[in-house]
GUDO-809416 format. One record per residue (C-alpha): y negated, z, x. Coordinates in steps of 0.05 Angstrom, whole numbers, plus 5000, padded with zeros to 4 digits. Layout:
BEGIN
YZX
...
% end
This chain:
BEGIN
438572341044
440672981001
435073220952
434773840982
434173481061
429173041030
425873711007
426174071069
424273501122
418173351068
415674101079
416774051150
411373401146
407073731106
406674321150
405573891211
401273491187
397074091167
397374391236
394873641262
389673721206
386874351231
387074111308
382473551283
377973901246
376774381307
375173821352
369773601304
362173621332
358474271301
352373811259
351773981203
354473421168
361273481216
360874201190
360974081114
366273471116
369673931162
369974451106
371474011057
377073711088
380174411123
380574591043
382774121009
387973911067
390674551069
391274600998
396474030993
401974411027
399775100990
400274700920
407074370943
410075080964
407775330896
409974740853
418074840890
417675490858
415175440796
418575830739
418775240689
416974480689
411074480668
409074930724
411374390761
407873870741
401174280743
402174520817
404973770831
398773450798
393073950833
397673720899
396573050884
389173150865
387973530939
391672880974
386172440945
380672880954
382972901029
382572171040
375372061014
372572601066
% end
């Protein structure tokens, strides 16, 4: 798989994952714990895609690394929720 093809496929997979994540969060019960965890997961989960997109349009290698680091941090944060 070529680099460009890989990037496009990866972005599609991230986008689909975010859509499934939103559907999952929407189905959570409406108790206080689920509300807090749902909001946290929504923020960190959608941030993964946003930071990945920003990284790919970075103006420098340093900028790319910064956004990609945030992408990874958001992914790690989402794992704990």
